C-alpha positions in Angstrom: -30.2 97.0 -10.9 -32.2 94.4 -12.7 -31.6 95.0 -16.2 -32.6 91.7 -17.5 -36.4 92.1 -16.7 -38.9 91.0 -19.3 -42.5 91.6 -19.5 -44.6 89.3 -17.5 -46.1 86.6 -19.6 -49.6 87.1 -18.0 -49.4 90.7 -18.6 -48.9 90.0 -22.5 -51.5 87.3 -22.3 -54.1 89.5 -20.8 -53.2 92.9 -21.7 -55.3 93.5 -24.6 -58.5 92.3 -22.7 -57.6 94.5 -19.6 -56.9 97.4 -21.8 -60.2 97.4 -23.7 -62.0 96.8 -20.2 -60.2 100.0 -19.1 -61.7 101.7 -22.1 -58.1 102.3 -23.9 -58.8 102.8 -27.6 -57.4 100.4 -30.2 -54.6 102.9 -31.4 -53.6 103.3 -28.0 -53.5 99.7 -27.4 -51.1 99.3 -30.3 -49.0 102.1 -29.1 -48.7 100.3 -25.7 -47.6 96.8 -27.2 -44.9 98.8 -29.1 -43.8 100.4 -25.9 -43.8 97.1 -23.9 -41.4 95.9 -26.7 -39.3 99.0 -26.6 -38.5 98.9 -22.7 -36.7 95.8 -22.7 -35.0 95.7 -25.9 -31.2 95.0 -25.8 -28.6 97.6 -27.1 -27.5 101.2 -26.2 -29.8 103.9 -27.7 -29.9 107.4 -26.4 -31.6 110.4 -28.5 -29.8 113.6 -27.0 -33.5 115.4 -27.2 -34.9 112.9 -25.1 -32.7 113.3 -22.1 -34.3 116.4 -20.5 -37.8 114.8 -21.0 -36.4 111.8 -19.2 -35.3 114.0 -16.2 -39.1 115.3 -16.0 -38.1 119.2 -15.4 -42.0 119.6 -14.2 -41.0 117.7 -11.1 -38.2 119.7 -10.1 -40.0 122.8 -8.6 -41.2 121.1 -5.2 -37.8 120.3 -3.9 -36.0 123.6 -5.2 -39.0 125.5 -3.6 -38.5 123.4 -0.3 -34.9 124.2 -0.3 -35.3 127.9 -0.5 -37.9 128.0 2.2 -35.3 126.3 4.3 -33.0 129.1 3.3 -35.6 131.9 3.9 -36.3 130.3 7.4 -33.1 130.8 8.6 -33.5 134.6 8.6 -30.4 135.1 7.0 -29.9 137.5 4.2 -30.7 135.8 1.0 -28.4 138.5 -1.0 -25.4 137.5 1.1 -26.0 133.8 0.7 -27.2 133.8 -3.1 -24.4 131.4 -4.2 -25.4 128.8 -1.8 -28.9 129.4 -2.6 -28.3 129.0 -6.5 -26.1 125.7 -5.8 -28.7 124.1 -3.6 -31.7 124.8 -5.9 -29.7 123.2 -8.6 -28.5 120.4 -6.5 -32.3 119.8 -5.2 -34.1 120.2 -8.7 -32.0 119.7 -11.9 -29.6 117.0 -10.2 -31.2 114.9 -7.3 -34.8 115.1 -8.2 -34.0 114.8 -11.9 -31.9 111.7 -10.8 -34.8 110.2 -9.0 -36.9 110.5 -11.9 -34.5 108.9 -14.2 -34.1 106.2 -11.7 -37.7 105.8 -11.5 -38.3 105.8 -15.1 -35.7 102.6 -15.3 -37.7 100.8 -12.7 -41.3 101.7 -14.0 -40.7 101.3 -17.5 -43.2 98.6 -17.9 -45.8 100.6 -16.1 -45.0 103.5 -18.0 -45.5 101.5 -21.1 -49.1 101.3 -20.2 -49.7 104.8 -18.5 -47.0 107.0 -20.6 -46.1 105.3 -23.8 -44.7 108.5 -24.9 -42.0 108.7 -22.3 -38.4 108.4 -23.5 -37.9 104.7 -22.5 -41.0 103.4 -23.7 -40.9 105.2 -27.0 -37.5 103.7 -27.6 -35.7 107.0 -27.6 -33.4 105.9 -24.5 -32.6 102.4 -24.0 -32.7 100.9 -20.0 -28.9 100.9 -20.2 -28.4 104.6 -21.5 -31.1 105.4 -18.6 -28.7 104.2 -16.1 -25.7 106.2 -17.4 -27.8 109.3 -17.1 -28.8 108.4 -13.6 -25.1 108.0 -12.6 -24.0 111.1 -14.1 -26.7 113.1 -12.3 -25.6 111.2 -8.9 -21.8 112.1 -9.3 -22.6 115.7 -10.5 -24.9 116.1 -7.6 -22.2 115.0 -5.0 -19.7 117.6 -6.6 -22.3 120.1 -6.2 -23.2 119.1 -2.7 -19.5 119.1 -1.5 -19.2 122.6 -2.9 -21.8 123.6 -0.3 -20.7 121.5 2.8 -19.3 118.0 3.1 -22.3 117.3 5.1 -24.7 118.2 2.4 -22.8 115.2 0.4 -24.1 112.7 3.2 -27.6 114.3 2.6 -27.5 113.7 -1.0 -26.5 110.3 -0.6 -29.3 109.5 1.7 -31.4 111.0 -1.1 -30.3 108.5 -3.6 -31.1 105.7 -1.2 -34.5 107.2 -0.5 -35.1 107.3 -4.6 -33.9 103.5 -4.9 -36.2 102.6 -1.8 -38.9 104.3 -3.8 -38.6 102.7 -7.2 -36.2 99.8 -6.9 -36.0 96.6 -5.2 -36.1 95.0 -2.6 -38.3 97.6 -0.9 -40.1 99.3 -4.0 -42.2 101.4 -1.7 -44.1 102.9 -4.5 -45.9 99.6 -4.8 -48.1 100.6 -1.8 -49.2 104.3 -1.9 -49.0 104.7 1.9 -45.4 104.3 1.9 -44.4 105.4 -1.3 -46.0 108.8 -1.1 -44.6 109.5 2.3 -40.9 108.8 1.1 -41.5 111.0 -1.8 -43.0 113.7 0.5 -39.9 113.4 3.0 -37.4 113.5 0.1 -39.0 116.5 -1.9 -39.9 118.7 1.0 -38.6 117.7 4.3 -35.1 116.9 3.3 -34.9 119.5 0.9 -36.0 122.3 3.5 -33.8 121.2 6.3 -30.8 120.9 3.5 -31.5 124.6 2.9 -31.6 125.6 6.3 -28.3 123.7 7.1 -26.5 125.0 4.2 -26.9 128.5 5.5 -26.4 128.1 9.1 -24.2 125.1 9.0 -25.9 123.9 12.4 -28.9 122.4 13.6 -32.2 124.2 12.2 -34.5 125.7 14.5 -37.4 123.6 16.3 -39.9 125.7 14.1 -38.1 124.9 10.8 -37.9 121.2 11.6 -41.5 121.3 12.5 -42.6 122.8 9.4 -40.4 120.9 7.3 -41.8 117.4 8.7 -45.5 119.0 8.6 -45.3 119.9 4.8 -43.5 116.7 3.9 -46.6 114.7 5.6 -48.9 117.1 3.7 -47.0 116.2 0.3 -48.7 112.8 0.6 -51.6 114.2 -0.7 -50.1 115.9 -3.4 -48.6 112.6 -4.4 -52.1 110.9 -4.2 -53.4 113.3 -6.6 -50.5 112.6 -8.9 -51.3 109.0 -9.0 -54.7 109.6 -10.6 -53.0 109.7 -14.3 -51.7 106.1 -13.7 -54.7 104.3 -12.5 -55.1 102.2 -15.6 -51.5 100.7 -15.6 -51.4 100.7 -11.9 -54.5 98.2 -11.8 -53.0 96.2 -14.7 -49.5 95.8 -12.8 -51.1 95.7 -9.5 -49.4 98.7 -8.0 -51.4 99.6 -4.8 -51.5 103.5 -5.3 -54.1 105.3 -3.1 -56.4 105.9 -5.8 -56.4 102.0 -6.7 -57.0 101.1 -3.0 -59.6 103.5 -2.0 -61.2 104.5 -5.3 -61.3 108.1 -6.7 -63.4 109.7 -4.5 -62.1 108.6 -1.3 -58.7 109.3 -2.5 -59.4 112.6 -3.4 -61.0 113.2 -0.2 -57.9 111.8 1.8 -55.7 114.0 -0.2 -57.4 117.0 0.5 -57.6 116.3 4.3 -54.0 115.5 4.6 -52.9 118.9 2.7 -55.4 120.8 4.9 -54.3 119.3 8.2 -50.8 120.0 7.4 -51.7 123.7 6.9 -53.6 123.9 10.0 -50.6 122.5 11.9 -48.3 125.1 10.3 -50.6 127.8 11.0 -50.9 126.9 14.6 -47.1 127.0 14.7 -47.3 130.7 13.3 -49.9 131.6 16.0 -47.7 130.3 18.7 -44.8 132.2 17.4 -46.7 135.3 17.3 -46.5 135.7 13.7 -50.0 136.7 13.0 -49.6 138.5 9.8 -48.1 135.5 8.3 -50.7 133.2 10.0 -53.6 135.2 8.4 -51.9 135.0 5.0 -51.6 131.2 5.2 -55.1 130.9 6.4 -56.6 132.9 3.6 -54.4 130.7 1.2 -56.0 127.5 2.9 -59.5 129.0 2.6 -59.1 129.6 -1.2 -58.3 125.8 -1.6 -61.7 124.6 -0.2 -63.8 125.4 -3.0 -61.4 124.0 -5.4 -61.2 120.8 -3.3 -65.0 120.6 -3.4 -64.6 120.5 -7.3 -61.7 117.9 -7.1 -63.6 115.6 -5.0 -66.8 115.9 -7.2 -64.8 114.8 -10.4 -61.6 113.5 -9.0 -60.1 111.8 -12.1 -61.1 114.5 -14.5 -59.9 117.4 -11.9 -56.8 115.9 -10.4 -54.3 117.3 -12.8 -56.1 120.8 -12.7 -56.2 121.0 -8.8 -52.3 119.7 -8.9 -51.5 122.8 -11.1 -53.8 125.4 -9.3 -54.7 124.4 -5.7 -51.4 122.7 -4.9 -49.8 126.1 -5.8 -51.6 127.7 -2.9 -50.2 124.9 -0.8 -46.5 125.6 -1.6 -47.2 129.4 -1.5 -48.3 128.6 2.2 -44.9 127.1 2.6 -42.9 130.2 1.9 -45.4 132.1 3.8 -44.7 130.0 7.1 -40.8 130.0 6.3 -41.0 133.9 6.5 -43.2 133.9 9.6 -40.9 131.7 11.6 -37.7 133.4 11.1 -35.8 134.7 14.2 
């Protein structure tokens, strides 16, 4: 935890010029300059109303959904296992995913000051010291909830903490390269959450099909993360974060994201066909076909439509996850 970080002198020196070249308005530039001062200001500050925004509830859904998919894939009665399902989705979303977001906001506070100066730390509502208090609180609470499910789930939760730090923090800081960072997030949000849901119900090794789908949809989530990086292009360019849109350009990044997500769904559908789950395969295929015209719009105007596609096109992708989970049940 390098809490003594300061804004790099070269960033301060060239920031105004770089922001101007990126088309940032003067009023936005002043907001960013203030945010850069806030992120490393000494002292302990915490506004209670900023705690939930720091945890980014909008990001909780994917791991919660993946955990539920893992539960459904076991074929066990969901009603009989509702308590485990409830604790699992709380663990996956409001605890472990929220923890990863607060940890990421700490390590990314200078990038967020440029991309999202309204975030709690850049806005001066929560100090970097207070953000770590929140992070540790989520970790401890997460471990307790995991223990209530099964001792092995505590081990999985610990692995999730390590993955979060590997993504955001030194020395690895995988998010500095979109190829690796997006992979870690996909595995954590989709694969680990899915397999944890399966294990929590059966307390045994998940089925081959369940493991295969967890891996497939994790790899497909690489595309979702690429689309998420479009909103951060300005700050990533300035801070030399090699996200996929920065490396490939907007159009190629949109094409790659679409291809990766489509390939994952084709692979999942092939598993359904091999298992003889034809109805589920037809439904999953229909969901995939519906995404294609939306992807055409995305590729034509990637920067403008990335958020739109993440809201609507990605919804069809995650619906396909549940369809496939149903299709592989014993």
